[in-house]
DSSP file (Angstrom, degrees, kcal/mol; ACC not computed):
  #  RESIDUE AA STRUCTURE BP1 BP2  ACC     N-H-->O    O-->H-N    N-H-->O    O-->H-N    TCO  KAPPA ALPHA  PHI   PSI    X-CA   Y-CA   Z-CA
    1    1 A X    >         0   0    0      0, 0.0     3,-2.4     0, 0.0     4,-0.1   0.000 360.0 360.0 360.0 -21.5   11.6  -49.4   -4.6
    2    2 A X  G >   +     0   0    0      1,-0.3     3,-1.6     2,-0.2   113,-0.0   0.754 360.0  68.1 -60.8 -23.4   11.4  -52.8   -6.3
    3    3 A X  G 3  S+     0   0    0      1,-0.3    -1,-0.3     3,-0.0     0, 0.0   0.689 102.5  47.6 -68.0 -15.0   13.0  -51.3   -9.5
    4    4 A X  G <  S+     0   0    0     -3,-2.4    62,-3.8    61,-0.1     2,-0.5   0.229  99.6  86.3-104.5  11.1   16.2  -51.0   -7.4
    5    5 A X  E <   -a   66   0A   0     -3,-1.6     2,-0.5    60,-0.2    62,-0.2  -0.953  49.1-177.8-120.9 127.7   16.0  -54.6   -6.0
    6    6 A X  E     -a   67   0A   0     60,-3.0    62,-2.9    -2,-0.5     2,-0.5  -0.950  10.4-166.0-124.4 110.1   17.3  -57.7   -7.7
    7    7 A X  E     -a   68   0A   0     -2,-0.5    62,-0.2    60,-0.2    60,-0.1  -0.847  25.3-116.9-100.7 125.0   16.6  -60.9   -5.8
    8    8 A X     >  -     0   0    0     60,-2.8     4,-2.8    -2,-0.5     3,-0.2  -0.205  24.2-116.5 -57.7 148.3   18.6  -64.0   -6.8
    9    9 A X  H  > S+     0   0    0      1,-0.2     4,-2.8     2,-0.2     5,-0.2   0.882 114.4  53.1 -56.1 -43.4   16.5  -66.8   -8.2
   10   10 A X  H  > S+     0   0    0      1,-0.2     4,-2.0     2,-0.2    -1,-0.2   0.899 112.1  45.2 -60.8 -41.1   17.5  -69.2   -5.3
   11   11 A X  H  > S+     0   0    0     -3,-0.2     4,-2.6    57,-0.2    -2,-0.2   0.920 112.4  51.3 -69.2 -44.4   16.4  -66.6   -2.7
   12   12 A X  H  X S+     0   0    0     -4,-2.8     4,-2.6     1,-0.2    -2,-0.2   0.924 111.0  48.4 -56.8 -46.3   13.2  -65.9   -4.6
   13   13 A X  H  X S+     0   0    0     -4,-2.8     4,-2.0     1,-0.2    -1,-0.2   0.918 111.4  49.5 -62.5 -44.6   12.3  -69.6   -4.8
   14   14 A X  H  <>S+     0   0    0     -4,-2.0     5,-3.2    -5,-0.2    -1,-0.2   0.915 112.8  47.1 -62.2 -43.0   13.1  -70.1   -1.1
   15   15 A X  H ><5S+     0   0    0     -4,-2.6     3,-1.3     1,-0.2    -1,-0.2   0.916 111.5  50.7 -64.5 -42.6   10.9  -67.1   -0.1
   16   16 A X  H 3<5S+     0   0    0     -4,-2.6    -1,-0.2     1,-0.3    -2,-0.2   0.831 113.3  45.8 -64.1 -32.6    8.0  -68.3   -2.4
   17   17 A X  T 3<5S-     0   0    0     -4,-2.0    -1,-0.3    -5,-0.2    -2,-0.2   0.311 114.5-117.5 -93.2   8.0    8.2  -71.7   -0.8
   18   18 A X  T < 5 +     0   0    0     -3,-1.3     2,-0.2     1,-0.2    -3,-0.2   0.842  62.9 151.4  58.5  36.3    8.4  -70.3    2.7
   19   19 A X      < -     0   0    0     -5,-3.2    -1,-0.2    -6,-0.2     2,-0.1  -0.623  55.3 -85.5 -91.6 156.4   11.8  -71.9    3.3
   20   20 A X        -     0   0    0     33,-0.3    35,-2.2    -2,-0.2     2,-0.4  -0.412  45.9-176.5 -69.1 135.3   14.3  -70.2    5.7
   21   21 A X  E     -e   55   0B   0     33,-0.2    99,-0.6    -2,-0.1     2,-0.5  -0.992  10.0-157.7-129.2 136.8   16.4  -67.4    4.2
   22   22 A X  E     -ef  56 120B   0     33,-2.5    35,-2.6    -2,-0.4    99,-0.2  -0.966  11.0-143.5-120.1 117.8   19.2  -65.6    6.1
   23   23 A X  E     -ef  57 121B   0     97,-2.9    99,-2.3    -2,-0.5     2,-0.4  -0.497  19.3-168.9 -74.0 147.0   20.3  -62.2    5.0
   24   24 A X  E     -ef  58 122B   0     33,-2.0    35,-2.5    97,-0.2    45,-0.2  -0.999  17.9-123.3-140.4 141.7   24.0  -61.4    5.4
   25   25 A X        -     0   0    0     97,-0.5    80,-0.1    -2,-0.4    35,-0.1  -0.341   8.1-150.4 -78.1 163.7   25.9  -58.2    5.1
   26   26 A X  S >> S+     0   0    0     78,-1.0     4,-1.4    33,-0.3     3,-0.9   0.400  72.2  95.5-115.9   0.6   28.8  -57.7    2.7
   27   27 A X  H 3>>S+     0   0    0     77,-1.5     4,-3.4     1,-0.3     5,-1.1   0.865  81.2  59.6 -61.7 -34.8   31.0  -55.2    4.5
   28   28 A X  I 34>S+     0   0    0      3,-0.2     5,-0.8     1,-0.2     4,-0.3   0.831 105.2  51.8 -60.4 -30.1   33.1  -58.0    5.9
   29   29 A X  I <45S+     0   0    0     -3,-0.9    -1,-0.2     3,-0.2    -2,-0.2   0.873 123.0  25.8 -74.2 -38.6   33.9  -59.0    2.4
   30   30 A X  I  <5S+     0   0    0     -4,-1.4    -2,-0.2     8,-0.1    -3,-0.2   0.750 139.8  14.4-100.0 -26.5   35.0  -55.5    1.2
   31   31 A X  I  <5S+     0   0    0     -4,-3.4    -3,-0.2    -5,-0.2    -2,-0.1   0.520 114.2  63.8-127.3 -10.0   36.2  -53.7    4.3
   32   32 A X  I   <S+     0   0    0     -5,-1.1     2,-0.3    -4,-0.3    -4,-0.2   0.801 106.9  11.6 -92.4 -30.1   36.7  -56.3    7.1
   33   33 A X  S   <S-     0   0    0     -5,-0.8    -1,-0.2    -4,-0.1     2,-0.1  -0.968  74.3-106.9-146.8 156.6   39.5  -58.6    5.8
   34   34 A X     >  -     0   0    0     -2,-0.3     4,-2.1     1,-0.1     3,-0.5  -0.426  58.4 -57.5 -81.0 162.1   42.1  -58.7    3.0
   35   35 A X  T  4 S+     0   0    0      1,-0.3    -1,-0.1     2,-0.2    45,-0.0  -0.592 118.9  16.3 -69.1 137.1   41.9  -61.0    0.0
   36   36 A X  T  > S+     0   0    0     -2,-0.3     4,-2.5    -3,-0.0    -1,-0.3  -0.977 120.8  59.2 -99.0   2.3   41.7  -64.1    0.1
   37   37 A X  H  > S+     0   0    0     -3,-0.5     4,-2.6     1,-0.2    -2,-0.2   0.854 102.9  57.8 -59.9 -33.4   40.6  -64.3    3.8
   38   38 A X  H  X S+     0   0    0     -4,-2.1     4,-2.1     2,-0.2    -1,-0.2   0.919 109.8  43.0 -62.4 -42.7   37.5  -62.2    3.0
   39   39 A X  H  > S+     0   0    0     -3,-0.3     4,-2.6     2,-0.2    -2,-0.2   0.917 113.4  51.2 -68.9 -44.2   36.4  -64.7    0.4
   40   40 A X  H  X S+     0   0    0     -4,-2.5     4,-2.3     1,-0.2    -2,-0.2   0.911 111.7  48.0 -59.8 -42.9   37.2  -67.7    2.5
   41   41 A X  H  X S+     0   0    0     -4,-2.6     4,-2.5     2,-0.2     5,-0.2   0.924 111.2  49.9 -64.9 -45.0   35.2  -66.3    5.5
   42   42 A X  H  X S+     0   0    0     -4,-2.1     4,-2.4    -5,-0.2    -2,-0.2   0.908 111.9  48.8 -60.3 -42.2   32.2  -65.4    3.3
   43   43 A X  H  X S+     0   0    0     -4,-2.6     4,-2.3     2,-0.2    -1,-0.2   0.901 111.3  49.8 -65.2 -40.8   32.2  -68.9    1.8
   44   44 A X  H  X S+     0   0    0     -4,-2.3     4,-2.3     2,-0.2    -2,-0.2   0.913 111.7  48.0 -63.7 -42.9   32.4  -70.5    5.3
   45   45 A X  H  X S+     0   0    0     -4,-2.5     4,-2.2     2,-0.2    -2,-0.2   0.927 112.5  48.1 -65.7 -44.4   29.5  -68.4    6.6
   46   46 A X  H  X S+     0   0    0     -4,-2.4     4,-2.3     1,-0.2    -1,-0.2   0.899 111.6  51.2 -62.3 -38.9   27.4  -69.2    3.6
   47   47 A X  H  X S+     0   0    0     -4,-2.3     4,-2.5     1,-0.2    -2,-0.2   0.885 108.0  52.4 -65.3 -38.3   28.2  -72.9    4.0
   48   48 A X  H  X S+     0   0    0     -4,-2.3     4,-1.0     2,-0.2    -1,-0.2   0.905 109.0  49.7 -63.0 -41.4   27.2  -72.7    7.7
   49   49 A X  H ><>S+     0   0    0     -4,-2.2     5,-2.0     1,-0.2     3,-0.7   0.931 112.6  47.2 -62.2 -45.5   23.9  -71.2    6.8
   50   50 A X  H ><5S+     0   0    0     -4,-2.3     3,-2.1     1,-0.2    -2,-0.2   0.886 105.1  59.7 -63.3 -38.8   23.3  -73.9    4.2
   51   51 A X  H 3<5S+     0   0    0     -4,-2.5    -1,-0.2     1,-0.3    -2,-0.2   0.759 103.3  53.2 -62.2 -24.1   24.3  -76.6    6.7
   52   52 A X  T <<5S-     0   0    0     -4,-1.0    -1,-0.3    -3,-0.7    -2,-0.2   0.364 125.8-102.1 -92.3   4.4   21.5  -75.5    9.0
   53   53 A X  T < 5S+     0   0    0     -3,-2.1   -33,-0.3     1,-0.3     2,-0.2   0.613  83.4 115.9  90.4  13.0   18.9  -75.8    6.1
   54   54 A X      < -     0   0    0     -5,-2.0     2,-0.5   -35,-0.1    -1,-0.3  -0.717  64.8-117.8-112.1 164.6   18.6  -72.1    5.2
   55   55 A X  E     -e   21   0B   0    -35,-2.2   -33,-2.5    -2,-0.2     2,-0.2  -0.888  28.6-133.1 -99.9 124.9   19.5  -70.2    2.0
   56   56 A X  E     -e   22   0B   0     -2,-0.5     2,-0.3   -35,-0.2   -33,-0.2  -0.562  17.2-168.7 -77.4 142.1   22.1  -67.5    2.4
   57   57 A X  E     -e   23   0B   0    -35,-2.6   -33,-2.0    -2,-0.2     2,-0.2  -0.700   4.1-170.0-131.7  80.3   21.3  -64.1    0.9
   58   58 A X  E     -e   24   0B   0     -2,-0.3    11,-2.6   -35,-0.2     2,-0.4  -0.531  16.9-145.1 -70.6 137.0   24.5  -61.9    1.0
   59   59 A X  E     +B   68   0A   0    -35,-2.5    45,-0.8    -2,-0.2   -33,-0.3  -0.891  30.8 146.7-116.1 134.2   23.5  -58.4    0.0
   60   60 A X  E     -BC  67 103A   0      7,-1.8     7,-3.3    -2,-0.4     2,-0.5  -0.905  38.6-114.7-149.6 174.6   25.5  -55.8   -2.0
   61   61 A X  E     +BC  66 102A   0     41,-3.1    41,-2.7    -2,-0.3     2,-0.3  -0.980  46.2 129.4-123.2 127.9   25.0  -53.0   -4.4
   62   62 A X  E >   +B   65   0A   0      3,-1.8     3,-1.4    -2,-0.5    39,-0.1  -0.951  59.4  32.4-164.8 161.1   26.1  -52.9   -8.1
   63   63 A X  T 3  S-     0   0    0     36,-0.3     3,-0.1    -2,-0.3    38,-0.1   0.790 128.4 -64.1  58.4  30.0   24.6  -52.2  -11.5
   64   64 A X  T 3  S+     0   0    0     36,-0.4     2,-0.3    31,-0.2    -1,-0.3   0.686 115.9  97.0  72.6  17.7   22.2  -49.6   -9.8
   65   65 A X  E <  S- B   0  62A   0     -3,-1.4    -3,-1.8    30,-0.1     2,-0.7  -0.964  79.3-114.6-138.3 153.8   20.5  -52.3   -7.8
   66   66 A X  E     -aB   5  61A   0    -62,-3.8   -60,-3.0    -2,-0.3     2,-0.6  -0.814  37.9-148.6 -81.8 117.0   20.4  -53.8   -4.3
   67   67 A X  E     -aB   6  60A   0     -7,-3.3    -7,-1.8    -2,-0.7     2,-0.8  -0.816  10.2-164.5 -95.1 118.3   21.5  -57.4   -5.1
   68   68 A X  E     +aB   7  59A   0    -62,-2.9   -60,-2.8    -2,-0.6    -9,-0.2  -0.879  69.0  13.3-108.4 103.1   20.0  -59.9   -2.6
   69   69 A X  S    S-     0   0    0    -11,-2.6     2,-0.4    -2,-0.8    -1,-0.2   0.485  76.6-141.5  96.6 117.3   21.9  -63.1   -2.9
   70   70 A X        -     0   0    0     -3,-0.1   -12,-0.2   -62,-0.1   -14,-0.0  -0.896  10.1-126.5-113.8 138.4   25.2  -63.3   -4.7
   71   71 A X     >  -     0   0    0     -2,-0.4     4,-2.5     1,-0.1     5,-0.2  -0.302  35.5-104.7 -68.3 164.8   26.5  -66.1   -6.9
   72   72 A X  H  > S+     0   0    0      1,-0.2     4,-2.1     2,-0.2     5,-0.2   0.877 123.6  51.6 -59.3 -37.3   29.9  -67.5   -6.0
   73   73 A X  H  > S+     0   0    0      2,-0.2     4,-2.4     1,-0.2    -1,-0.2   0.915 110.9  45.8 -67.3 -43.7   31.3  -65.6   -9.0
   74   74 A X  H  > S+     0   0    0      2,-0.2     4,-2.5     1,-0.2    -2,-0.2   0.866 111.0  53.7 -68.7 -35.5   29.8  -62.2   -7.9
   75   75 A X  H  X S+     0   0    0     -4,-2.5     4,-2.4     2,-0.2    -1,-0.2   0.926 111.5  45.1 -63.4 -43.9   30.9  -62.8   -4.3
   76   76 A X  H  X S+     0   0    0     -4,-2.1     4,-1.6     2,-0.2    -2,-0.2   0.909 111.1  53.6 -65.6 -41.6   34.5  -63.4   -5.5
   77   77 A X  H  < S+     0   0    0     -4,-2.4     4,-0.5     1,-0.2    -2,-0.2   0.920 112.7  44.3 -56.7 -45.8   34.3  -60.3   -7.8
   78   78 A X  H >< S+     0   0    0     -4,-2.5     3,-1.1     1,-0.2    -2,-0.2   0.897 109.7  56.0 -66.7 -40.8   33.2  -58.2   -4.9
   79   79 A X  H 3< S+     0   0    0     -4,-2.4    -1,-0.2     1,-0.3    -2,-0.2   0.785 107.2  49.8 -64.2 -28.1   35.9  -59.7   -2.6
   80   80 A X  T 3< S+     0   0    0     -4,-1.6    -1,-0.3    -3,-0.2    -2,-0.2   0.553  90.9 100.8 -87.5  -8.6   38.6  -58.7   -4.9
   81   81 A X    <   -     0   0    0     -3,-1.1     3,-0.0    -4,-0.5    -3,-0.0  -0.480  44.8-174.8 -81.9 146.5   37.5  -55.1   -5.4
   82   82 A X  S    S+     0   0    0     -2,-0.2    -1,-0.1     1,-0.1    -4,-0.0   0.262  79.1  65.9-116.8   8.7   39.2  -52.2   -3.6
   83   83 A X        +     0   0    0      2,-0.1    18,-0.3    19,-0.0     2,-0.2   0.264  67.4 125.0-112.7  10.7   36.7  -49.5   -4.8
   84   84 A X        -     0   0    0     -6,-0.2    18,-0.3   -54,-0.1     2,-0.1  -0.525  57.1-129.9 -74.9 135.2   33.5  -50.7   -3.1
   85   85 A X  E     -d  102   0A   0     16,-3.0    18,-3.0    -2,-0.2     2,-0.8  -0.482  15.1-123.0 -76.1 152.8   31.8  -48.1   -1.0
   86   86 A X  E     -d  103   0A   0     16,-0.2     2,-0.5    -2,-0.1    18,-0.2  -0.899  37.4-155.2 -96.9 110.1   30.8  -49.0    2.6
   87   87 A X  E     +d  104   0A   0     16,-3.2    18,-2.6    -2,-0.8    21,-0.4  -0.782  24.6 161.8-103.5 122.7   27.0  -48.3    2.5
   88   88 A X    >>  -     0   0    0     -2,-0.5     4,-1.3    16,-0.2     3,-1.0  -0.508  62.6 -72.0-112.8-169.9   24.8  -47.5    5.4
   89   89 A X  H 3> S+     0   0    0      1,-0.3     4,-0.5    -2,-0.2     3,-0.4   0.883 131.6  51.3 -52.1 -43.9   21.4  -45.9    5.4
   90   90 A X  H 34 S+     0   0    0      1,-0.2     4,-0.3     2,-0.1    -1,-0.3   0.727 114.7  41.5 -70.9 -22.6   22.7  -42.5    4.4
   91   91 A X  H <> S+     0   0    0     -3,-1.0     4,-2.3     2,-0.1    -1,-0.2   0.588  90.3  85.8-101.1 -13.0   24.8  -43.8    1.4
   92   92 A X  H  X S+     0   0    0     -4,-1.3     4,-2.2    -3,-0.4     5,-0.2   0.911  89.2  46.9 -62.6 -48.5   22.4  -46.3   -0.1
   93   93 A X  H  X S+     0   0    0     -4,-0.5     4,-2.8     1,-0.2    -1,-0.2   0.910 112.9  50.7 -61.8 -42.8   20.4  -43.9   -2.4
   94   94 A X  H  > S+     0   0    0     -4,-0.3     4,-2.6     1,-0.2    -1,-0.2   0.939 110.3  49.2 -59.3 -48.1   23.5  -42.2   -3.7
   95   95 A X  H  <>S+     0   0    0     -4,-2.3     5,-2.6     1,-0.2     4,-0.4   0.883 113.7  46.4 -61.8 -39.1   25.1  -45.5   -4.6
   96   96 A X  H ><5S+     0   0    0     -4,-2.2     3,-0.9    -5,-0.2    -1,-0.2   0.939 114.1  46.9 -67.7 -46.9   22.0  -46.7   -6.4
   97   97 A X  H 3<5S+     0   0    0     -4,-2.8    -2,-0.2     1,-0.2    -1,-0.2   0.863 118.8  40.5 -64.1 -37.0   21.6  -43.4   -8.3
   98   98 A X  T 3<5S-     0   0    0     -4,-2.6    -1,-0.2    -5,-0.2    -2,-0.2   0.376 108.3-123.1 -94.1   3.3   25.2  -43.3   -9.3
   99   99 A X  T < 5 +     0   0    0     -3,-0.9   -36,-0.3    -4,-0.4    -3,-0.2   0.887  52.8 166.2  55.6  43.3   25.4  -47.0  -10.0
  100  100 A X      < -     0   0    0     -5,-2.6     2,-0.5    -6,-0.2   -36,-0.4  -0.375  39.9-114.2 -82.0 163.9   28.3  -47.4   -7.6
  101  101 A X        +     0   0    0    -18,-0.3   -16,-3.0   -39,-0.1     2,-0.3  -0.873  48.3 161.5 -97.5 132.1   29.6  -50.7   -6.2
  102  102 A X  E     -Cd  61  85A   0    -41,-2.7   -41,-3.1    -2,-0.5     2,-0.3  -1.000  36.5-135.5-154.2 153.6   29.1  -51.1   -2.5
  103  103 A X  E     -Cd  60  86A   0    -18,-3.0   -16,-3.2    -2,-0.3     2,-0.4  -0.771  33.6-118.7-102.4 154.2   28.9  -53.4    0.4
  104  104 A X  E     - d   0  87A   0    -45,-0.8   -77,-1.5    -2,-0.3   -78,-1.0  -0.776  16.8-149.4-101.6 136.6   26.1  -53.2    3.0
  105  105 A X     >  -     0   0    0    -18,-2.6     4,-2.6    -2,-0.4     5,-0.2  -0.200  45.1 -84.7 -81.6-177.0   26.5  -52.5    6.7
  106  106 A X  H  > S+     0   0    0      2,-0.2     4,-2.5     1,-0.2     5,-0.2   0.944 129.7  48.0 -56.9 -50.1   24.1  -53.8    9.3
  107  107 A X  H  > S+     0   0    0      1,-0.2     4,-2.0     2,-0.2    -1,-0.2   0.932 115.0  43.7 -60.5 -47.7   21.7  -50.9    8.8
  108  108 A X  H  > S+     0   0    0    -21,-0.4     4,-2.5     1,-0.2    -1,-0.2   0.868 113.0  52.6 -67.6 -35.8   21.6  -51.1    5.0
  109  109 A X  H  X S+     0   0    0     -4,-2.6     4,-2.9     2,-0.2    -1,-0.2   0.906 108.1  51.2 -66.0 -40.9   21.4  -54.9    5.1
  110  110 A X  H  X S+     0   0    0     -4,-2.5     4,-2.4    -5,-0.2    -2,-0.2   0.931 110.7  48.8 -60.4 -44.9   18.4  -54.7    7.4
  111  111 A X  H  X S+     0   0    0     -4,-2.0     4,-2.2     1,-0.2    -2,-0.2   0.938 114.4  45.0 -59.6 -47.7   16.7  -52.3    5.0
  112  112 A X  H  X S+     0   0    0     -4,-2.5     4,-2.1     1,-0.2    -2,-0.2   0.898 111.2  53.0 -65.5 -40.9   17.4  -54.5    2.0
  113  113 A X  H  X>S+     0   0    0     -4,-2.9     5,-2.9     1,-0.2     4,-0.9   0.929 109.5  48.8 -60.7 -45.0   16.3  -57.7    3.8
  114  114 A X  H ><5S+     0   0    0     -4,-2.4     3,-0.8     1,-0.2    -1,-0.2   0.919 110.2  51.3 -62.1 -42.9   13.0  -56.1    4.8
  115  115 A X  H 3<5S+     0   0    0     -4,-2.2    -1,-0.2     1,-0.2    -2,-0.2   0.873 112.2  47.4 -59.7 -37.1   12.4  -54.9    1.2
  116  116 A X  H 3<5S-     0   0    0     -4,-2.1    -1,-0.2    -5,-0.2    -2,-0.2   0.581 118.5-110.6 -82.4 -10.2   13.1  -58.4   -0.1
  117  117 A X  T <<5 +     0   0    0     -4,-0.9     2,-0.5    -3,-0.8    -3,-0.2   0.681  68.0 144.9  88.3  18.3   10.8  -60.1    2.5
  118  118 A X      < -     0   0    0     -5,-2.9    -1,-0.3    -6,-0.2    -2,-0.1  -0.803  29.7-170.6 -93.2 128.7   13.6  -61.7    4.5
  119  119 A X        +     0   0    0     -2,-0.5    33,-3.0   -98,-0.2     2,-0.4   0.608  62.7  57.5 -96.9 -13.6   12.9  -61.8    8.2
  120  120 A X  E     -fg  22 152B   0    -99,-0.6   -97,-2.9    31,-0.2     2,-0.4  -0.961  54.5-177.7-127.9 138.4   16.3  -62.9    9.6
  121  121 A X  E     -fg  23 153B   0     31,-2.7    33,-3.2    -2,-0.4     2,-0.4  -1.000   8.5-159.9-134.5 131.5   19.7  -61.4    9.3
  122  122 A X  E     +fg  24 154B   0    -99,-2.3   -97,-0.5    -2,-0.4     2,-0.3  -0.938  21.5 152.6-116.0 136.6   23.0  -62.8   10.8
  123  123 A X        -     0   0    0     31,-2.4    33,-0.3    -2,-0.4     3,-0.1  -0.955  49.3-113.5-151.7 166.7   26.1  -60.8   11.4
  124  124 A X  S    S-     0   0    0     -2,-0.3    32,-2.4     1,-0.3     2,-0.3   0.964  89.5 -19.2 -70.3 -52.8   29.1  -60.8   13.7
  125  125 A X        -     0   0    0     30,-0.2    -1,-0.3    31,-0.2    33,-0.2  -0.994  60.8-121.9-156.3 154.1   28.4  -57.7   15.6
  126  126 A X  B     -h  158   0C   0     31,-1.9    33,-2.2    -2,-0.3     2,-0.1  -0.590  29.5-112.6 -94.7 159.4   26.4  -54.5   15.4
  127  127 A X        +     0   0    0     -2,-0.2     2,-0.2    31,-0.2    -1,-0.1  -0.280  43.8 155.3 -77.7 173.7   27.6  -50.9   15.4
  128  128 A X        -     0   0    0     -2,-0.1    12,-2.6    14,-0.1     2,-0.5  -0.746  47.4 -18.9-166.4-146.2   26.8  -48.6   18.3
  129  129 A X  B     -I  139   0D   0     34,-0.3    34,-2.9    10,-0.2    38,-0.3  -0.725  62.7-138.1 -86.0 123.8   28.1  -45.6   20.2
  130  130 A X    >   -     0   0    0      8,-2.6     3,-1.6    -2,-0.5    32,-0.1  -0.483  29.5 -91.4 -81.2 152.1   31.7  -44.9   19.5
  131  131 A X  T 3  S+     0   0    0     30,-0.4    -1,-0.1     1,-0.3     7,-0.1  -0.385 116.0  25.7 -60.2 136.8   34.1  -43.8   22.2
  132  132 A X  T >> S+     0   0    0     -3,-0.1     3,-2.2    -2,-0.1     4,-2.0   0.586  76.9 140.6  83.6  11.3   34.2  -40.0   22.5
  133  133 A X  H <>  +     0   0    0     -3,-1.6     4,-2.3     1,-0.3    -2,-0.1   0.727  58.9  73.0 -62.3 -21.5   30.7  -39.7   21.0
  134  134 A X  H 34 S+     0   0    0      1,-0.2    -1,-0.3     2,-0.2    -3,-0.1   0.760 113.2  27.1 -64.0 -21.2   29.9  -36.9   23.5
  135  135 A X  H <4 S+     0   0    0     -3,-2.2    -2,-0.2     3,-0.1    -1,-0.2   0.732 133.7  33.0-105.4 -34.1   32.2  -34.8   21.3
  136  136 A X  H  < S-     0   0    0     -4,-2.0    -3,-0.2    -6,-0.1    -2,-0.2   0.662  85.4-140.4 -98.9 -19.1   31.9  -36.4   17.9
  137  137 A X     <  +     0   0    0     -4,-2.3     2,-1.2    -5,-0.3    -4,-0.1   0.785  40.9 164.4  59.5  28.8   28.3  -37.6   17.9
  138  138 A X        +     0   0    0     -8,-0.1    -8,-2.6    -6,-0.1     2,-0.4  -0.652   5.1 152.6 -83.5  96.5   29.6  -40.8   16.2
  139  139 A X  B     -I  129   0D   0     -2,-1.2   -10,-0.2   -10,-0.2   -12,-0.0  -0.994  45.1-114.2-129.0 126.2   26.7  -43.2   16.7
  140  140 A X    >>  -     0   0    0    -12,-2.6     3,-1.0    -2,-0.4     4,-0.6  -0.242  11.4-132.9 -62.0 142.7   26.1  -46.0   14.2
  141  141 A X  H 3> S+     0   0    0      1,-0.2     4,-2.4     2,-0.2     5,-0.2   0.645  97.9  82.7 -66.4 -14.9   22.9  -46.0   12.2
  142  142 A X  H 3> S+     0   0    0      1,-0.2     4,-2.3     2,-0.2    -1,-0.2   0.885  85.0  55.7 -57.1 -39.5   22.6  -49.7   13.2
  143  143 A X  H <> S+     0   0    0     -3,-1.0     4,-0.8     1,-0.2    -1,-0.2   0.921 110.2  42.8 -64.4 -44.7   21.0  -48.7   16.5
  144  144 A X  H >X S+     0   0    0     -4,-0.6     3,-0.9     1,-0.2     4,-0.8   0.913 112.0  55.1 -66.2 -41.0   18.2  -46.7   14.9
  145  145 A X  H >X S+     0   0    0     -4,-2.4     4,-2.3     1,-0.3     3,-0.9   0.879 100.9  59.1 -61.1 -37.6   17.6  -49.3   12.3
  146  146 A X  H 3< S+     0   0    0     -4,-2.3    -1,-0.3     1,-0.2    -2,-0.2   0.817 108.4  46.1 -59.8 -29.4   17.1  -52.0   15.0
  147  147 A X  H << S+     0   0    0     -3,-0.9    -1,-0.2    -4,-0.8    -2,-0.2   0.617 121.7  34.7 -87.8 -12.8   14.2  -49.9   16.3
  148  148 A X  H << S+     0   0    0     -3,-0.9     2,-0.5    -4,-0.8    -2,-0.2   0.612 100.1  75.2-117.9 -16.1   12.6  -49.2   12.9
  149  149 A X     <  -     0   0    0     -4,-2.3     2,-2.1    -5,-0.2    -1,-0.1  -0.877  69.6-135.6-113.5 131.5   13.1  -52.3   10.7
  150  150 A X        +     0   0    0     -2,-0.5     2,-0.4   -39,-0.1    -4,-0.1  -0.415  65.9 114.0 -84.7  64.5   11.1  -55.5   11.1
  151  151 A X        -     0   0    0     -2,-2.1     2,-0.5    -5,-0.1   -31,-0.2  -1.000  64.9-128.4-132.9 131.2   14.1  -57.9   10.7
  152  152 A X  E     -g  120   0B   0    -33,-3.0   -31,-2.7    -2,-0.4     2,-0.6  -0.681  24.0-151.7 -80.4 126.7   15.4  -60.1   13.5
  153  153 A X  E     -g  121   0B   0     -2,-0.5     2,-0.6   -33,-0.2   -31,-0.2  -0.890   8.0-164.9-106.5 123.1   19.2  -59.7   13.9
  154  154 A X  E     +g  122   0B   0    -33,-3.2   -31,-2.4    -2,-0.6     2,-0.3  -0.929  33.0 132.9-104.6 121.2   21.3  -62.5   15.2
  155  155 A X        -     0   0    0     -2,-0.6   -30,-0.2   -33,-0.2   -31,-0.2  -0.944  67.8-102.3-157.6 175.0   24.7  -61.4   16.3
  156  156 A X  S    S-     0   0    0    -32,-2.4     2,-0.3     1,-0.3   -31,-0.2   0.502  75.9-100.0 -82.7  -5.2   27.3  -61.6   19.0
  157  157 A X        -     0   0    0    -33,-0.2   -31,-1.9   -30,-0.0    -1,-0.3  -0.782  67.7 -17.7 119.0-165.0   26.3  -58.2   20.3
  158  158 A X  B    S-h  126   0C   0     -2,-0.3   -31,-0.2   -33,-0.2   -30,-0.1  -0.480  82.4 -90.2 -75.7 149.1   27.8  -54.8   19.8
  159  159 A X    >   -     0   0    0    -33,-2.2     3,-1.7    -2,-0.1    -1,-0.1  -0.335  32.2-127.3 -62.2 138.7   31.4  -54.6   18.6
  160  160 A X  T 3  S+     0   0    0      1,-0.3     4,-0.2    -3,-0.1    -1,-0.1   0.685 102.8  68.2 -64.9 -20.8   33.9  -54.5   21.5
  161  161 A X  T 3  S+     0   0    0      2,-0.1   -30,-0.4     3,-0.0    -1,-0.3   0.560  88.8  88.6 -76.1  -6.4   35.7  -51.4   20.2
  162  162 A X  S <  S-     0   0    0     -3,-1.7     2,-1.3   -32,-0.1   -32,-0.2  -0.259  98.0 -94.3 -84.5 172.2   32.6  -49.3   21.0
  163  163 A X     >  -     0   0    0    -34,-2.9     4,-2.5     1,-0.2   -34,-0.3  -0.759  46.6-171.4 -83.7  93.6   31.5  -47.6   24.2
  164  164 A X  H  > S+     0   0    0     -2,-1.3     4,-2.7     1,-0.2     5,-0.2   0.875  76.7  52.6 -65.0 -41.3   29.5  -50.5   25.3
  165  165 A X  H  > S+     0   0    0      1,-0.2     4,-1.9     2,-0.2    -1,-0.2   0.921 114.3  44.0 -60.7 -40.4   27.7  -48.8   28.3
  166  166 A X  H  > S+     0   0    0      2,-0.2     4,-2.2     1,-0.2    -2,-0.2   0.881 112.4  52.8 -69.8 -36.9   26.6  -45.9   26.1
  167  167 A X  H  X S+     0   0    0     -4,-2.5     4,-2.5   -38,-0.3    -2,-0.2   0.925 109.6  48.8 -62.5 -43.9   25.6  -48.4   23.3
  168  168 A X  H  < S+     0   0    0     -4,-2.7    -1,-0.2     1,-0.2    -2,-0.2   0.895 108.9  53.7 -61.5 -40.3   23.5  -50.3   25.9
  169  169 A X  H  < S+     0   0    0     -4,-1.9    -1,-0.2    -5,-0.2    -2,-0.2   0.913 110.2  46.3 -61.5 -42.9   21.9  -47.0   27.0
  170  170 A X  H  <        0   0    0     -4,-2.2    -2,-0.2     1,-0.3    -1,-0.2   0.905 360.0 360.0 -67.1 -41.0   20.9  -46.1   23.5
  171  171 A X     <        0   0    0     -4,-2.5    -1,-0.3    -5,-0.2    -2,-0.2   0.528 360.0 360.0 -62.5 360.0   19.5  -49.6   22.9
């Protein structure tokens, strides 16, 4: 899988020196907010991580690789795009094989962080069981990933638009 992984030099150095690294998803950049608020938010979050003494590692997919840690230029490039796929576990292999541009959800970010050797991931909220799931079976891959991937997720909890009692039951 390492042939599909590109770890930024700053992130590699921090990991090699056993310094703290925090993985971050990129879906908020491509699907969560419009330009330029998406870029401003990403920059603020990365600055907050740095202020606490850690290296931010925002994760996205382009050039046929999972990119772990984005330069300011690549982050802006991603923030301005309207053709980025929203990648979860099920979409990641397709995006890599087809050299698509994509942002990572919680599940895909956890997978990539584990591959890169990053133990901590910060995000706003995780996915869960959607309202009406008894008919649609719409349950986020985030829940399964939390049970299978050895990455600590720091977040505010499940997103409020979900069926929280059912999400808690699945957790």
